[in-house]
C-alpha positions in Angstrom: 36.1 -48.7 -62.6 38.2 -51.7 -61.6 37.1 -55.2 -61.3 37.2 -55.1 -57.5 34.8 -52.2 -57.5 32.5 -54.1 -60.0 32.5 -57.0 -57.9 31.6 -55.1 -54.7 28.6 -53.6 -56.6 27.6 -56.9 -57.7 27.8 -58.1 -54.2 25.8 -55.3 -52.8 23.3 -55.9 -55.9 22.6 -59.6 -54.6 21.7 -58.5 -51.0 18.5 -57.5 -49.4 18.5 -53.7 -48.7 16.9 -51.6 -46.0 16.0 -54.8 -43.8 16.4 -55.2 -40.1 20.0 -55.2 -39.1 20.5 -56.7 -35.7 23.2 -55.0 -33.7 22.2 -51.3 -35.0 19.4 -49.2 -34.3 18.0 -49.7 -37.8 15.2 -52.0 -37.9 14.3 -52.0 -41.6 12.1 -49.8 -44.0 8.1 -50.4 -43.4 5.9 -51.0 -45.0 7.2 -54.0 -47.1 6.0 -52.5 -50.3 7.9 -49.4 -49.7 11.1 -51.4 -48.7 10.8 -53.4 -52.1 10.5 -50.1 -54.1 13.4 -48.7 -52.4 15.6 -51.9 -53.1 14.5 -52.0 -56.6 15.7 -48.3 -57.1 19.0 -48.8 -55.4 19.4 -52.1 -57.7 18.7 -50.0 -60.9 21.3 -47.4 -60.0 23.8 -50.3 -59.2 22.9 -51.6 -62.6 23.6 -48.2 -64.4 26.9 -48.0 -62.7 28.0 -51.7 -63.5 26.5 -51.2 -67.1 28.9 -48.6 -68.1 32.0 -48.7 -65.9 33.9 -45.9 -68.1 30.9 -43.8 -67.1 31.0 -44.7 -63.5 34.7 -43.4 -63.5 33.5 -39.9 -64.2 32.7 -38.2 -60.8 30.1 -35.7 -62.1 27.9 -38.7 -63.8 28.2 -40.9 -60.6 26.9 -37.8 -58.3 24.4 -37.1 -60.8 23.0 -40.6 -60.8 23.3 -40.7 -56.9 21.2 -37.3 -56.8 18.4 -38.9 -59.2 18.1 -41.8 -57.0 17.9 -39.6 -53.8 15.4 -37.4 -55.4 13.0 -40.3 -56.0 13.7 -42.2 -52.9 10.3 -43.6 -51.3 11.7 -43.4 -47.6 10.3 -40.5 -45.7 12.0 -41.9 -42.2 15.4 -40.2 -41.3 16.9 -43.7 -40.8 15.7 -44.9 -44.0 17.1 -41.9 -46.1 20.6 -42.1 -43.9 20.5 -45.9 -44.9 20.2 -44.9 -48.6 23.2 -42.6 -48.5 25.2 -45.3 -46.4 24.6 -47.8 -49.5 26.0 -45.0 -52.0 29.2 -44.4 -50.0 
């Protein structure tokens, strides 16, 4: 993984996730405790990708990490699940 990709992951890691996004139909995940859990889970995935960038280059390993994160995703609302997928793209 190149330094640009790592920088983008670090920027994403630093931002709040699953919050209201003005100008879109997405109004954030509720309740706040579930939103925080989802954000922690996504941040852990980002940390795993940053921690070992050589493994992050291997598509199968990345897809496996995505599947694991999605399988344990606490959101049940369609918009929340779609938002999780958008973060992963």
